C-alpha positions in Angstrom: -68.3 69.6 131.9 -64.9 67.4 131.9 -63.6 67.5 135.1 -61.1 65.1 134.5 -59.5 62.7 132.3 -62.3 60.5 132.4 -64.8 62.3 134.6 -67.7 64.6 133.2 -70.6 66.1 135.6 -73.9 66.6 134.0 -75.6 69.0 134.7 -79.7 68.1 133.9 -82.4 71.1 133.9 -85.6 69.7 135.3 -89.4 70.8 134.3 -91.0 73.9 135.9 -93.4 71.1 137.4 -92.4 67.7 138.2 -89.2 66.2 138.0 -87.0 66.1 140.9 -87.6 68.3 143.7 -86.4 67.0 147.1 -84.0 64.8 148.0 -81.3 64.2 150.6 -77.5 64.5 149.5 -76.0 61.6 149.0 -78.6 60.0 147.4 -78.7 58.0 144.3 -80.6 57.7 140.8 -81.7 56.4 137.6 -81.0 57.7 134.4 -82.1 57.1 131.0 -80.1 59.2 127.9 -82.0 59.4 124.7 -79.0 61.4 123.0 -78.3 60.9 119.4 -79.7 58.4 117.7 -76.2 56.4 117.2 -75.8 56.9 120.9 -76.8 53.6 124.0 -79.8 54.2 125.0 -79.6 52.4 128.9 -80.9 52.9 132.2 -77.9 53.2 134.5 -77.9 54.3 138.4 -76.0 57.1 139.7 -75.2 59.4 142.7 -76.6 62.5 142.5 -73.3 65.3 143.4 -75.7 69.0 143.3 -76.6 69.9 146.4 -80.6 69.9 147.4 -80.3 73.6 147.8 -79.6 74.0 144.0 -83.3 74.0 143.0 -82.3 75.0 139.2 -80.4 72.5 138.3 -79.4 68.7 139.8 -76.4 66.9 138.8 -74.2 63.7 138.7 -70.6 63.5 138.4 -69.8 60.1 136.2 -66.4 57.9 135.1 -65.7 56.3 132.1 -65.5 52.8 133.3 -67.3 50.8 130.3 -68.8 50.8 127.0 -71.6 53.3 128.1 -70.0 55.4 130.5 -67.3 56.1 127.7 -69.9 57.8 125.4 -70.9 60.2 128.7 -69.0 62.9 127.2 -71.0 62.9 123.8 -73.9 64.6 125.8 -74.8 67.6 124.9 -77.6 70.4 125.7 -81.2 70.2 125.0 -80.6 66.2 125.4 -83.5 64.9 127.3 -83.1 62.6 130.2 -85.6 60.0 131.8 -85.3 59.9 135.8 -86.4 57.7 138.4 -85.4 58.6 141.9 -84.3 59.5 144.7 -83.4 56.0 146.5 -81.2 55.5 149.7 -79.9 56.2 152.9 -76.2 57.2 152.5 -76.9 60.8 153.9 -76.0 63.0 156.7 -79.0 64.8 156.8 -80.8 61.8 158.4 -77.9 61.6 161.5 -78.7 66.2 162.6 -77.2 65.4 165.9 -73.4 63.6 164.2 -71.6 66.6 164.3 -68.0 64.7 163.7 -67.9 63.3 161.2 -65.2 61.9 159.0 -65.3 60.9 155.0 -63.1 58.5 153.8 -63.0 58.3 149.6 -61.3 56.6 147.0 -61.5 57.8 143.2 -65.4 58.5 141.7 -66.6 57.9 145.6 -66.0 61.5 145.9 -69.3 62.1 144.3 -72.7 61.4 147.4 -69.8 62.8 149.9 -69.7 66.3 147.4 -73.2 66.9 147.4 -72.7 66.3 151.7 -70.0 68.5 151.4 -72.4 71.5 149.8 -75.0 70.8 151.2 -73.2 72.0 154.5 -71.2 74.7 152.9 -74.6 75.6 151.3 -76.4 76.2 155.3 -73.6 77.4 156.8 -72.9 74.1 158.5 -70.3 74.7 161.6 -69.4 70.5 162.1 -66.1 69.8 162.1 -65.4 67.5 158.6 -62.2 65.2 158.0 -62.0 64.4 153.9 -59.3 61.4 153.3 -59.5 61.0 149.9 -57.8 58.8 148.0 -56.2 59.1 143.9 -53.5 57.0 141.7 -52.3 60.7 140.9 -53.0 64.4 141.5 -54.6 64.4 137.5 -56.9 62.4 139.0 -58.6 64.5 141.9 -62.2 65.6 141.3 -63.5 68.6 142.9 -60.4 70.1 144.2 -60.3 74.1 143.6 -63.7 73.7 145.1 -63.1 71.3 148.0 -60.1 73.7 148.8 -62.4 76.5 148.7 -64.7 75.2 150.9 -62.2 74.5 153.3 -61.2 78.3 153.4 -64.5 79.5 153.9 -64.9 77.4 157.4 -68.6 76.2 156.6 -68.1 73.2 157.2 -64.8 72.8 159.5 -63.4 70.9 156.6 -60.1 69.3 156.5 -59.1 67.5 153.4 -56.4 65.7 152.9 -55.1 64.4 149.3 -53.5 61.0 149.7 -52.2 59.8 145.9 -51.2 55.7 145.6 -49.1 57.1 142.2 -47.9 60.3 143.5 -45.4 62.4 140.7 -42.5 63.5 142.1 -43.2 66.8 142.9 -45.7 65.5 145.2 -45.6 66.5 148.5 -48.7 65.6 150.3 -49.4 62.1 151.6 -48.4 59.1 149.7 -49.4 55.4 149.9 -53.1 54.1 150.6 -55.7 55.4 153.8 -55.3 53.0 156.2 -55.9 53.2 160.3 -52.7 54.6 160.7 -53.2 58.3 158.7 -57.0 57.6 160.2 -55.4 58.2 163.8 -53.1 60.6 162.2 -55.7 63.2 161.2 -58.4 62.3 163.9 -56.6 61.4 166.7 -56.7 58.1 168.6 -60.2 58.9 170.3 -62.4 57.8 167.6 -65.7 57.1 169.8 -67.0 60.6 169.3 -66.6 60.0 165.9 -68.4 58.5 162.4 -67.3 57.5 159.6 -68.4 57.5 155.8 -66.8 55.2 153.2 -66.9 55.3 149.8 -64.6 53.7 147.1 -64.4 50.7 145.8 -64.4 47.3 147.6 -61.0 46.5 148.4 -60.4 49.9 150.0 -63.7 49.6 151.8 -63.5 46.2 153.0 -59.2 47.3 154.2 -60.9 50.4 156.5 -63.6 48.4 157.7 -61.0 46.2 159.6 -58.6 49.0 160.5 -62.0 50.4 162.4 -62.6 47.8 164.1 -59.1 47.2 165.1 -59.6 50.5 166.6 -62.4 49.6 168.4 -65.0 51.5 166.0 -68.2 49.9 166.4 -70.7 49.4 163.5 -73.2 52.0 164.6 -70.7 55.1 163.6 -69.9 53.7 160.5 -72.1 54.0 157.3 -71.0 52.7 153.9 -72.6 53.4 150.7 -73.4 49.9 149.1 -75.6 49.4 145.7 -77.8 46.2 146.1 -80.2 45.1 143.4 -83.2 41.7 144.3 -84.0 40.3 140.9 
């Protein structure tokens, strides 16, 4: 499924027995696609963008960012995929006591966050969630209509704020970058009871960590998705 010009969602149907049956929203896995012989066969890690409540399908949302991912749109129905996982601890489900969440997201970093928001929505969760979602232009926003629908439904109590660094002239929303001032604008100056999930490019993450530290947000209030491999 093509989400934007260069972002695709690949939906996979697990076999009747085996495959991933249980995972946490926000976790990732390793995928190896076996497709047309002319296409490369490589193992890559991607976040799961579907919710664990969807037992009949599991999906990842993938951005074209290299030689292999440039071919993701050529994936066809009935192609086979080897799945290794799930892995990771970047999930609100591990912290059920936290009721006031702030998601600070850039670009394709929306994928683990979307899995969490979908999970909350399908469970009828009532917690408070603020999503500050940064992109270059409005055409790069992934899941825009679905996020709007979930916000209207009020499960969770979701506030979605799109922030564009290169907006079109017709854009009437926030512009620039997600920073400390914008966090205070939508979350208020008192941040001690909130938990922040950061998922975006390294430069964005570094800037946000600095902004939160300046506002005396403790490290215990911050969760960040980091992929690290040991040889």
